[in-house]
Each structure stands twice: as C-alpha cells, then as structure tokens.
C-alpha positions in Angstrom: -36.8 30.2 -18.8 -33.2 28.9 -19.0 -31.3 28.8 -15.7 -27.6 29.8 -16.2 -25.3 27.7 -14.1 -22.3 29.2 -12.4 -19.3 27.8 -10.6 -20.4 28.9 -7.1 -23.5 26.7 -7.5 -21.5 23.7 -8.5 -19.0 24.2 -5.6 -21.9 24.6 -3.2 -23.3 21.3 -4.4 -20.0 19.5 -4.1 -19.5 20.9 -0.6 -22.2 18.5 0.5 -20.3 15.4 -0.8 -18.2 13.8 2.0 -15.0 12.0 1.5 -16.0 8.8 3.4 -12.8 8.1 5.2 -11.6 11.7 6.0 -15.1 12.8 7.0 -14.8 16.2 5.4 -16.4 17.4 2.1 -14.6 17.5 -1.2 -14.4 21.3 -1.4 -12.9 21.7 2.1 -10.3 19.0 1.2 -9.4 20.9 -2.0 -10.2 17.8 -4.0 -12.1 19.6 -6.8 -9.9 21.0 -9.6 -10.3 22.4 -13.1 -14.0 23.2 -12.8 -15.5 24.4 -16.1 -19.1 25.3 -16.7 -20.4 25.7 -20.2 -24.2 26.2 -20.3 -25.7 23.0 -18.9 -22.4 21.1 -19.2 -20.1 20.8 -16.1 -16.6 19.4 -16.2 -14.2 19.0 -13.2 -11.5 16.8 -11.8 -11.6 15.0 -8.4 -8.1 14.5 -7.0 -8.0 11.5 -4.7 -5.5 10.9 -2.0 -4.5 7.5 -3.5 -5.0 6.0 -7.0 -5.9 2.8 -5.1 -8.8 4.4 -3.4 -11.3 1.6 -2.5 -14.2 4.1 -2.5 -13.3 5.8 -5.8 -16.6 4.8 -7.5 -18.7 5.9 -4.5 -17.1 9.3 -4.5 -17.5 9.8 -8.2 -21.2 8.7 -8.1 -22.1 11.0 -5.2 -20.4 13.9 -6.8 -22.1 13.3 -10.1 -25.5 13.0 -8.4 -24.9 16.2 -6.4 -24.1 18.3 -9.5 -26.9 16.9 -11.6 -29.3 18.1 -8.9 -28.3 21.7 -9.6 -31.0 23.3 -11.7 -29.9 23.8 -15.3 -27.2 21.1 -15.3 -27.7 18.6 -18.1 -24.3 16.9 -18.4 -21.5 16.1 -16.0 -18.0 15.0 -17.0 -15.7 13.9 -14.1 -12.1 13.1 -14.4 -10.5 11.1 -11.6 -6.9 11.8 -10.7 -4.8 11.3 -7.6 -2.1 13.1 -5.6 -0.7 10.9 -2.9 0.1 13.0 0.1 3.4 12.7 2.0 3.2 11.5 5.6 5.3 14.6 6.4 8.3 12.6 7.8 11.7 13.8 6.9 13.8 11.2 5.0 17.1 13.0 4.7 19.0 9.9 3.8 17.2 9.8 0.4 18.1 12.2 -2.4 14.6 12.0 -3.8 11.3 12.0 -1.9 9.5 8.9 -0.8 6.0 10.0 0.2 5.1 7.0 2.3 7.1 4.0 3.6 5.2 0.9 4.8 6.8 -2.1 6.5 5.2 -5.5 6.3 6.3 -7.7 9.2 5.5 -10.8 11.2 6.6 -12.4 14.4 7.5 -15.7 12.7 8.4 -17.1 9.3 6.2 -19.0 6.9 3.1 -16.8 7.2 3.2 -15.4 3.7 4.6 -12.0 4.6 6.5 -11.7 1.3 3.5 -12.7 -0.7 1.5 -9.9 1.0 4.3 -7.4 0.4 4.7 -8.3 -3.3 1.1 -8.4 -4.2 0.4 -5.1 -2.3 3.2 -3.4 -4.2 1.8 -4.7 -7.6 -1.8 -3.7 -6.8 -0.6 -0.1 -5.9 1.4 0.1 -9.1 -1.5 -1.3 -11.2 -3.6 1.6 -9.8 -1.1 4.1 -11.2 1.0 4.8 -8.1 4.8 5.1 -8.2 5.9 2.1 -6.1 9.1 0.6 -4.8 9.6 -2.7 -3.1 12.5 -3.2 -0.7 13.3 -6.7 0.3 14.8 -6.2 3.7 14.6 -9.9 4.5 18.4 -10.2 4.4 18.5 -13.9 5.4 15.8 -15.1 3.1 15.4 -12.8 0.1 12.6 -14.3 -1.9 11.3 -11.2 -3.6 13.3 -11.6 -6.8 11.9 -15.0 -7.4 8.3 -13.9 -6.7 8.7 -10.9 -9.0 10.4 -12.9 -11.7 13.6 -10.9 -11.7 17.1 -12.4 -12.0 19.4 -9.4 -11.9 19.7 -5.6 -11.6 20.2 -3.2 -14.4 23.7 -1.6 -14.7 24.6 0.9 -12.0 24.3 4.6 -13.0 26.1 7.6 -11.6 27.5 5.6 -8.8 24.2 4.3 -7.6 22.5 0.9 -7.9 19.5 1.0 -10.2 16.5 -1.0 -8.9 15.1 -3.8 -11.1 11.6 -3.3 -12.3 8.6 -5.7 -12.9 4.9 -5.1 -13.1 5.5 -1.4 -12.7 7.3 -1.9 -9.3 10.9 -0.9 -8.6 12.6 -3.7 -6.7 15.8 -4.0 -4.6 17.0 -7.1 -2.8 20.2 -8.5 -1.4 19.2 -11.5 -3.5 20.4 -9.6 -6.6 23.9 -9.2 -5.0 24.8 -12.7 -3.8 24.8 -16.1 -5.3 21.5 -18.0 -5.0 23.0 -20.6 -2.7 25.2 -18.3 -0.6 24.2 -18.0 3.0 24.4 -14.5 4.7 26.0 -15.1 8.1 26.0 -11.5 9.2 26.1 -9.8 12.5 24.0 -6.8 13.4 26.4 -4.0 12.2 26.7 -5.6 8.8 23.0 -5.9 8.4 22.4 -2.3 9.6 25.0 -1.1 7.0 23.3 -3.1 4.2 19.9 -1.7 5.0 21.2 1.9 5.0 22.9 1.3 1.7 19.6 0.1 0.2 18.2 3.5 1.1 21.2 5.8 0.3 22.9 4.0 -2.6 19.9 3.0 -4.7 18.3 5.4 -7.3 14.7 4.9 -6.2 13.5 8.2 -7.8 10.2 9.7 -6.6 7.9 7.1 -5.0 4.4 7.4 -3.7 4.9 4.2 -1.7 7.9 2.2 -0.6 6.8 -1.3 0.5 9.3 -2.9 2.8 9.4 -6.7 3.4 10.9 -7.2 6.8 12.5 -10.5 7.9 10.5 -12.5 10.5 10.9 -11.9 14.2 11.9 -8.8 16.2 15.6 -8.6 15.6 18.1 -6.2 14.1 16.5 -5.6 10.7 13.4 -3.9 12.1 15.4 -1.8 14.4 17.9 -0.8 11.7 15.1 0.1 9.3 13.2 2.2 11.9 16.4 4.1 12.7 17.3 4.7 9.1 13.9 5.5 7.5 10.9 7.0 9.3 8.0 4.7 8.5 4.5 5.7 7.7 3.3 2.6 9.3 3.7 -1.2 9.8 1.4 -4.1 8.8 1.4 -7.4 10.7 0.8 -10.7 8.9 -0.4 -13.7 10.9 -2.0 -17.1 10.5 -5.2 -17.8 12.4 -3.4 -20.4 14.6 -2.5 -19.6 18.2 1.3 -20.1 17.9 1.4 -17.6 15.0 -0.8 -15.2 16.9 1.6 -15.1 19.8 4.5 -14.3 17.6 2.5 -11.8 15.6 1.7 -9.9 18.8 5.4 -9.7 19.5 6.0 -8.2 16.1 3.2 -5.7 16.6 4.6 -4.7 20.0 8.0 -4.2 18.3 6.4 -1.6 15.9 4.9 0.1 18.9 8.2 0.2 20.8 9.9 1.7 17.8 7.1 4.3 17.6 6.0 3.0 14.2 2.2 3.4 13.7 0.5 0.0 13.4 -1.8 0.1 10.3 -3.4 -3.2 11.1 -3.4 -7.0 11.1 -3.8 -9.2 8.0 -4.9 -12.9 8.5 -3.3 -15.0 5.8 -4.2 -18.5 4.8 -7.5 -18.0 6.6 -9.4 -20.8 4.9 -9.4 -23.2 2.0 -12.4 -23.0 -0.4 -13.4 -26.5 -1.4 -14.9 -27.4 -4.9 -18.4 -27.7 -3.3 -18.1 -24.2 -2.0 -17.6 -25.0 1.6 -14.6 -23.7 3.6 -12.0 -25.7 5.5 -10.3 -23.8 8.3 -6.9 -25.5 8.2 -5.2 -23.2 10.7 -8.2 -22.3 12.7 -10.4 -19.3 12.2 -10.7 -15.7 13.4 -7.4 -15.4 15.1 -6.2 -12.4 13.2 -9.4 -10.5 13.8 -9.2 -11.3 17.5 -5.6 -10.1 17.7 -6.5 -6.8 16.1 -9.4 -6.5 18.6 -7.2 -7.4 21.6 -4.5 -4.9 20.6 -6.8 -2.1 19.5 -5.6 -1.9 15.9 -7.6 -2.3 12.6 -8.2 -5.7 11.1 -7.2 -5.2 7.4 -8.7 -8.4 6.0 -8.5 -12.2 5.5 -6.6 -13.9 2.6 -7.7 -17.5 1.7 -5.3 -20.3 0.9 -5.0 -21.0 -2.9 -2.5 -23.1 -4.9 -2.4 -20.2 -7.4 -0.6 -18.1 -4.8 2.2 -20.7 -4.6 2.5 -21.3 -8.3 2.4 -17.6 -9.0 5.2 -16.9 -6.5 7.3 -19.8 -7.9 6.8 -18.6 -11.5 7.5 -15.0 -10.8 3.9 -13.9 -11.5 2.1 -12.6 -8.5 -1.4 -13.9 -8.3 -3.0 -10.4 -8.8 -1.3 -10.6 -12.2 -1.7 -14.3 -13.1 -5.2 -14.7 -11.9 -6.6 -11.2 -11.2 -10.3 -12.3 -11.0 -9.6 -15.2 -8.5 -11.0 -15.0 -4.9 -7.5 -14.7 -3.4 -6.5 -11.9 -5.8 -9.6 -10.0 -5.0 -8.9 -10.3 -1.3 -5.3 -9.2 -1.8 -6.4 -6.2 -3.8 -8.9 -5.2 -1.2 -6.2 -5.4 1.5 -3.8 -3.3 -0.5 -6.5 -0.6 -1.2 -7.3 -0.6 2.6 -3.6 -0.1 3.5 -3.3 2.8 0.9 -6.5 4.4 2.3 -5.3 4.2 5.9 -1.9 5.7 5.0 -3.6 8.5 3.1 -5.9 9.3 6.0 -3.0 9.4 8.4 -1.0 11.6 6.1 -3.9 14.0 5.6 -4.5 14.2 9.3 -0.9 15.1 9.9 -1.0 17.8 7.2 -4.2 19.5 8.4 -6.6 17.6 6.2 -5.8 19.7 3.1 -4.3 18.2 -0.1 -1.3 20.3 -1.2 -1.9 21.9 -4.5 0.4 20.3 -7.0 0.5 20.1 -10.8 -0.5 16.7 -12.0 0.8 15.5 -15.3 
C-alpha cells in the first residue's frame, strides 16, 4: 500500500539533524525553507548562516539521509542558500548595513597580516558573500598591490566608490596618495581618516567587512574600535617567540577595547620541501600555544610558499592564482572557520534563530 508523505513527517525528520556548530536542530534554527512534497518527491531549501560554511556538505548529507529514511520518500532535492546574520551591533556611522566587521591584527609587522586579510576576503567573496576590505594600515597600505588595483572609480553622489577585484570592494589610503609619499600623521589625522573610510565611502550592503589593521597597538586600532563596533578580531603571528610576545600584546589590545577575540592564526608555520618533509624555519607550535595560554581558539596554521609572495606582488591572491595548492587550501580553511565563528556569535546574540528574510 502506498504511504503518502506529508510535510509534518519531513519536518519531524529534519528536527533530528543538528547544526554542528550551533548545537541545535535545523528546524528550531528556522533553517528549512520552501518545503514541497509531491508524492514521493521532497524539495526544500537549507539556509546556512554563511555561504562559506565549512560543514556545508555534512549538513546537506545528513538532511538528505534523514528525509530518505521517511517511509514513502523516493527522491530528495535540496537547495543550499545562505543568509548571513548580523552581529546585532549598531553601526550608525554607516548609511547602509554592514552585518559583520572583522579586524585582522598583529603585534608586529612582517607576519603576513595583510596576506591573511586579503585572502580571507577573497575566499568569502568566492563563496557568494558580499565582502568589503578596508585597508586601515595607514602607514603601509599594501592592499591595492596585493589585489591588483591601481585606482578608485569616480566618486558618486559625494561619496568615494570603493574599487573592486575578485568580488571584493576595496578601500585604502594607498589609492589617495602617491606611491612613494610617506604619511607622517599624528593621531587625530589618523582617526579622522579612518572615520572617513567608514562614513564617506559607498560600501553598500555587506555581509562582511574585513579590516586590515596596522601592526602594533597604537592609534589605528583604538580609532577603529571607537568608530565601528567590531564583531571580532583575529591575531596573526609567526611561531617564533619574539612574534608571540608581540602577538599577545595585540590580543590584549582587543580585549581592552572589548573586541571579541575570534582566535589566533599561525602564519609561515613551516616550509614543505620537495621530498615531502617540513622545515620549521620560525619554530613550531607557537601560535597554538598562544591560543591555549590566552584561552582563545586556534584558527589554523598557514605554511610558507613562494606562491604567496608572487601572488601578492602580481595582484593575484594565492587562493585565486593557485587555488589547489596546500597554502591556498589552508587559507580557505581559516577563512571558513572565521566565518563560522562569526555566525555562531551572531546567532547566539540573536537568540539562535535566523531572521526570516527573502533571499534573491
């Protein structure tokens, strides 16, 4: 005898599928949309909290398995979409909403902070998110070079229009000064510049604004935290002791400014030699130990690779120029982890329910 399938049965099955990071089921989280049942064919949409979800395939597979276990179901079609939740912080300076703002910092220069910021922004944009990249490193604005952009588009309606590359909207002081012109600015001028990058730039709606901070614990970080409520901060370090000491200072700066610390990234962790062995040029495990000592998550290790340097010099981030390389895969994993942590924090702040919103 034919078993007719109804929506209640399908929702009951999906209520047993957990979102691995939020630790609640897909139905409670309102992640199931557009459910249709036609005989033995079931169609529905799963709305993720980020298009860069690292567990996307796991969620889809478990949902499919749960529905196929319902008697009478013969076919399951799942559409995966995303709706990035806002962290709930008010950003009154901005005319259009930025759902999440993530600062990438370090205690010292030369640790690859801009490389992390640039590749994170590109990975999130590749996933389908609306992404902006703000180069707040006023004294060393390298983002235009790494993104392969030479100038801004013409201003419109009295506002600067960000440049765009690889799906990322980009703003930097490097677009506004001559390449060899030093910026000898005191704190008030720097504070004013950062505020203008927020108020006088037509960012539009963004799921993520990635902010590349200058090294150290000076005025720029303070100005940014005062001007724009941050969803969280990421600390980039090398494994070596000197870098770790400075990275800890950068981490404590975030804490003093009441910016949630999303975690620590260890850059230039190792060099993979042709025979497959690894050389620990700057030591090993320091970033993970820093995370452990300070009680924050360890977001991952990024190896040393010449392709990172050549990609940055040529204006092609390594996740674009060599997407299948070991270093690109490591950068992609770190970006997805950051996105997941931001989404979890936003959901926890909003009562663990994704707001219902029409998705185009």
